[in-house]
C-alpha positions as CSV (number, residue, x, y, z in Angstrom):
1,M,0.0,0.0,0.0
2,K,1.2,3.5,-0.8
3,Q,-1.0,5.5,1.5
4,P,1.3,5.5,4.6
5,G,4.2,6.8,2.6
6,L,2.0,9.4,1.0
7,L,0.8,10.5,4.4
8,I,4.4,10.9,5.7
9,L,5.3,13.0,2.6
10,I,2.3,15.2,3.2
11,M,3.3,15.7,6.9
12,M,6.9,16.4,5.9
13,G,5.6,19.1,3.6
14,I,3.5,20.7,6.3
15,L,6.3,20.7,8.8
16,A,9.0,21.8,6.5
17,C,7.3,24.4,4.3
18,A,4.6,25.9,6.5
19,P,5.4,29.5,7.4
20,M,6.2,30.4,11.0
21,A,3.1,31.5,12.8
22,H,5.0,34.6,14.1
23,A,8.5,35.5,15.2
24,G,9.8,33.3,17.9
25,S,7.5,30.3,17.2
26,V,8.9,26.8,16.8
27,E,7.4,23.4,16.0
28,I,8.4,20.5,18.2
29,V,8.0,16.9,16.8
30,T,7.2,14.4,19.5
31,F,5.0,11.4,20.4
32,S,2.5,10.4,23.0
33,Y,3.8,9.0,26.3
34,P,1.5,9.8,29.2
35,P,1.8,11.4,31.7
36,Y,4.7,13.3,30.0
37,M,2.8,13.9,26.7
38,N,-0.6,12.8,25.3
39,D,-2.1,12.7,21.9
40,S,-3.5,16.3,22.2
41,G,-0.1,17.8,23.2
42,E,-1.0,18.1,26.9
43,G,0.9,16.7,29.8
44,L,3.8,17.3,32.1
45,M,6.1,18.5,29.3
46,K,3.6,21.2,28.2
47,E,3.6,22.5,31.8
48,I,7.4,22.7,31.8
49,F,7.5,24.4,28.4
50,D,4.9,26.9,29.3
51,A,6.7,27.9,32.4
52,A,10.1,28.1,30.7
53,I,9.0,30.4,27.9
54,K,6.8,32.7,30.0
55,N,7.4,36.3,29.1
56,S,10.1,35.3,26.6
57,G,8.3,36.2,23.4
58,L,8.7,32.5,22.3
59,S,5.9,30.3,21.3
60,Y,5.8,26.6,20.3
61,T,3.5,23.9,18.9
62,F,3.8,20.2,19.7
63,K,3.3,18.0,16.6
64,V,2.4,14.7,18.1
65,F,2.7,11.6,16.0
66,P,3.1,7.8,16.6
67,R,6.7,7.3,17.8
68,K,8.1,5.6,14.8
69,R,6.6,8.3,12.5
70,A,7.9,11.1,14.6
71,I,11.5,9.6,14.5
72,I,11.2,9.1,10.7
73,L,10.0,12.7,10.2
74,F,12.8,14.3,12.2
75,N,15.3,12.2,10.3
76,Q,14.4,14.1,7.1
77,P,16.8,16.9,6.2
78,E,13.8,19.2,5.4
79,I,12.5,19.2,9.0
80,Q,13.8,22.4,10.7
81,G,12.0,22.2,14.0
82,L,12.9,20.6,17.3
83,F,12.4,17.0,18.6
84,L,11.3,16.1,22.1
85,G,12.3,12.5,22.9
86,E,15.6,10.8,23.5
87,R,18.9,11.4,21.8
88,T,19.5,7.7,21.4
89,Y,16.7,7.5,18.9
90,F,19.1,9.0,16.3
91,P,22.3,7.0,16.6
92,N,23.3,7.6,13.0
93,M,22.5,11.3,12.8
94,T,25.4,13.8,13.2
95,G,25.2,17.5,13.8
96,L,22.6,17.3,16.6
97,D,22.6,19.2,19.9
98,A,20.5,18.1,22.9
99,K,19.3,19.4,26.2
100,T,18.2,16.9,28.8
101,L,15.0,18.1,30.5
102,L,14.0,15.1,32.6
103,T,15.0,11.6,33.4
104,F,12.7,8.6,34.0
105,K,12.8,4.9,34.5
106,T,11.2,2.1,32.5
107,V,10.0,-1.1,34.1
108,F,8.6,-4.5,33.3
109,V,5.3,-5.0,35.1
110,Y,3.9,-8.5,35.8
111,L,1.4,-10.3,38.0
112,K,3.0,-11.8,41.1
113,N,0.7,-14.8,41.2
114,R,1.9,-15.9,37.7
115,Y,5.6,-15.4,38.6
116,P,5.8,-15.8,42.4
117,H,9.6,-16.7,42.3
118,L,10.7,-14.6,39.4
119,R,14.4,-14.0,39.1
120,Y,15.7,-11.4,36.6
121,S,19.2,-10.6,35.6
122,G,18.8,-9.3,32.1
123,L,16.6,-9.2,28.9
124,S,17.5,-12.7,27.9
125,D,15.7,-14.0,31.0
126,L,12.4,-13.0,29.3
127,K,13.1,-15.1,26.2
128,G,9.9,-16.7,24.9
129,K,7.7,-14.4,27.0
130,R,4.9,-12.3,25.6
131,V,5.8,-8.6,26.3
132,G,3.5,-5.7,25.7
133,V,5.0,-2.4,24.5
134,S,3.6,0.9,23.4
135,L,2.5,1.2,19.8
136,G,5.4,2.2,17.7
137,S,8.0,1.4,20.3
138,V,11.7,1.6,19.2
139,L,12.4,-1.2,21.6
140,T,10.5,-3.8,19.6
141,P,13.5,-5.1,17.6
142,V,15.7,-5.0,20.7
143,F,13.2,-7.2,22.6
144,Q,12.7,-9.5,19.6
145,K,16.5,-9.9,19.4
146,H,16.4,-11.3,22.9
147,G,13.7,-13.8,22.0
148,M,10.7,-12.0,23.4
149,V,7.3,-12.2,21.6
150,V,6.4,-8.5,21.3
151,D,2.9,-7.2,21.3
152,E,2.5,-3.5,20.4
153,A,-0.7,-1.8,21.7
154,L,-2.0,1.5,23.1
155,L,-0.8,2.2,26.6
156,E,-4.2,1.4,28.4
157,N,-4.7,-1.7,26.3
158,N,-1.4,-3.2,27.6
159,I,-2.5,-3.2,31.2
160,T,-5.8,-4.9,30.3
161,K,-3.9,-7.6,28.3
162,L,-1.6,-8.1,31.3
163,K,-4.5,-8.6,33.7
164,T,-6.3,-11.0,31.4
165,G,-3.2,-13.1,30.6
166,R,-2.8,-12.1,27.0
167,I,0.8,-10.9,27.7
168,D,3.2,-12.0,30.4
169,F,5.0,-8.6,31.0
170,W,4.2,-5.0,30.2
171,H,7.1,-2.6,29.5
172,T,6.4,1.0,30.2
173,V,7.4,4.1,32.2
174,D,7.3,3.6,35.9
175,T,5.0,6.6,36.5
176,S,2.6,5.4,33.7
177,A,2.4,2.0,35.3
178,Q,1.6,3.5,38.7
179,R,-0.9,5.8,37.2
180,L,-2.9,3.2,35.3
181,I,-2.8,0.6,38.0
182,A,-4.1,3.1,40.5
183,R,-6.9,4.1,38.2
184,K,-8.0,0.8,36.7
185,F,-7.2,-1.6,39.6
186,P,-7.1,0.6,42.8
187,D,-7.7,-2.3,45.1
188,Q,-5.3,-4.7,43.4
189,A,-2.1,-2.7,43.3
190,K,-0.3,-5.2,45.5
191,D,-0.9,-7.9,42.9
192,F,1.5,-6.3,40.4
193,G,5.2,-6.7,40.5
194,V,7.8,-4.5,38.9
195,I,11.3,-5.2,37.4
196,P,13.4,-2.1,37.0
197,D,14.8,-1.7,33.5
198,V,16.9,1.3,32.6
199,T,16.9,5.1,33.0
200,H,15.9,7.2,30.0
201,T,16.1,10.9,29.3
202,V,13.6,13.4,27.9
203,D,15.8,15.5,25.6
204,L,15.1,18.6,23.5
205,I,17.0,18.1,20.2
206,V,17.9,20.4,17.5
207,K,19.8,20.1,14.2
208,K,22.8,22.4,14.3
209,G,22.5,25.2,11.8
210,S,18.7,24.9,11.5
211,R,16.4,27.9,11.8
212,S,15.2,26.6,15.1
213,E,18.7,26.6,16.7
214,P,18.3,30.1,18.3
215,D,14.9,29.0,19.8
216,F,16.7,25.9,21.2
217,R,19.4,28.0,22.8
218,M,16.8,30.4,24.3
219,F,14.7,27.6,25.7
220,A,17.8,25.8,27.1
221,K,18.9,28.9,28.9
222,R,15.4,29.6,30.4
223,F,15.1,25.9,31.4
224,D,18.3,26.2,33.4
225,T,16.9,29.2,35.2
226,L,13.7,27.3,35.9
227,V,15.8,24.5,37.5
228,K,17.9,26.9,39.5
229,N,14.9,28.7,41.0
230,D,13.2,25.3,41.9
231,G,10.5,26.0,39.3
232,L,10.9,22.6,37.7
233,R,10.5,20.9,41.1
234,N,7.4,22.8,41.8
235,I,5.9,22.1,38.4
236,V,6.4,18.4,38.7
237,K,5.0,18.5,42.3
238,D,1.9,20.5,41.2
239,F,1.3,18.3,38.2
240,L,1.3,15.1,40.2
241,E,-1.0,16.6,42.8
242,K,-3.5,17.5,40.1
243,N,-2.9,14.2,38.2
244,P,-2.3,11.7,41.0
245,L,-0.6,8.5,40.0
């Protein structure tokens, strides 16, 4: 089918050729990963961006796509905006600059009654297991290489699949796991076990020499001020109070 390729070409044209809304505006390509970012461009990262650019004259727009599509788009030379994600998504791209905004941990979630004596020392221990990941996950080939049977699905579908036995493990962000378990199974939280995976970063990425580089520099500077004044700490605290995990 040619439609997916045509859709990507159309979106590339929109992102690369559309005029800037006004001086100081920038488009940021990203993907949905609640609670940091959802499909509508809302979430913790929006709170952080809004606070950082306050009274700066800067404005921005999140362009939220499925993760694989977002990475493909930013790989195109025509794309001049910024990318919000992780620097490791672009191992073969040179001429990038990145600013780390947050760190978070990913985990494997499982049901304790199915694996009461689970021992884990590395990814190979999950060989042959059915592992649920977010739709478009860049980790799919990594997990498959270690012999896992990978099932891609929307975030909320994965926890349902785990509970009903359609997958053995669910790989996600630790805060997302806590949030969904508390919301969907508030009286059964103790039934879920967690295997720590690795620490990831949320990076703001720019192509050196692009028209968005001055905006990147401005945001990075204002973000540092936000951290120095404890603004970031307060934003995260307020967000979690309004959106309890």
